[in-house]
C-alpha positions in Angstrom: -23.3 -41.9 -72.4 -23.5 -45.6 -71.7 -27.8 -45.5 -72.3 -28.1 -48.4 -75.1 -24.8 -50.1 -74.4 -23.6 -53.4 -74.2 -23.0 -53.7 -70.4 -21.1 -56.8 -71.2 -18.2 -55.6 -72.6 -17.2 -52.6 -69.5 -15.5 -55.6 -67.6 -13.6 -55.7 -70.4 -13.1 -51.9 -71.0 -12.1 -51.7 -67.9 -9.2 -54.9 -67.9 -7.7 -53.2 -71.1 -7.3 -49.9 -69.0 -6.2 -51.0 -66.0 -3.8 -53.4 -67.9 -2.9 -51.3 -70.7 -2.2 -54.8 -73.4 -4.6 -56.3 -75.0 -3.1 -60.0 -74.1 -2.5 -58.7 -70.0 -6.4 -58.4 -70.1 -7.2 -61.5 -71.7 -5.3 -63.3 -69.6 -7.0 -61.6 -66.7 -10.4 -62.2 -67.4 -9.4 -65.6 -68.5 -10.6 -65.0 -72.0 -8.9 -65.7 -75.0 -7.2 -62.9 -77.2 -8.9 -62.7 -80.3 -12.4 -62.6 -77.8 -10.6 -59.0 -76.2 -10.0 -57.9 -79.5 -13.1 -58.6 -80.7 -15.1 -56.4 -77.8 -12.6 -53.7 -78.4 -13.7 -53.4 -81.7 -17.4 -53.6 -80.6 -16.0 -50.8 -78.3 -15.2 -48.7 -80.7 -18.1 -49.0 -82.3 -20.3 -48.1 -79.7 -18.7 -45.4 -78.5 -17.1 -43.7 -82.0 -13.6 -43.8 -80.7 -10.5 -45.5 -81.1 -10.4 -45.7 -77.8 -6.6 -46.8 -77.4 -4.1 -46.1 -79.3 -1.1 -48.6 -79.5 2.3 -47.5 -78.0 5.9 -49.4 -77.3 4.6 -50.2 -74.4 1.0 -51.5 -75.5 -2.4 -49.8 -75.3 -2.5 -46.4 -74.0 -6.3 -44.7 -73.7 -7.7 -41.7 -75.0 -9.2 -38.8 -73.5 -12.4 -40.1 -74.4 -11.3 -43.6 -73.1 -10.7 -42.5 -69.9 -13.9 -40.1 -69.3 -15.9 -42.9 -70.1 -13.8 -45.1 -67.6 -14.3 -42.7 -64.9 -18.2 -43.3 -65.3 -17.6 -47.3 -65.9 -15.7 -46.8 -62.3 -18.8 -45.6 -60.1 -20.8 -48.1 -61.6 -18.2 -51.5 -61.2 -18.8 -52.0 -57.5 -22.1 -53.4 -58.5 -20.9 -55.7 -60.8 -21.0 -58.2 -58.3 -24.2 -58.1 -57.3 -25.2 -58.2 -60.8 -22.8 -60.8 -62.1 -20.9 -59.4 -64.4 -17.9 -60.2 -62.6 
């Protein structure tokens, strides 16, 4: 599932799932909102899924996003070693 994906997008994906709002995820990552929006567009294309749906409270992850996040959470501890965060 993660083969041939841009792994640099995974911390952004993780922040979007955790924060539930694009602007808060951008703030957490010290990125601009347009940069996170562009990354979300690339994530959606890479995984062939919307990944998040808009709600009154922000963004809600789709079932596919939750499946992917479960995999991302497994590799997350190694991000600090590899320099991803």
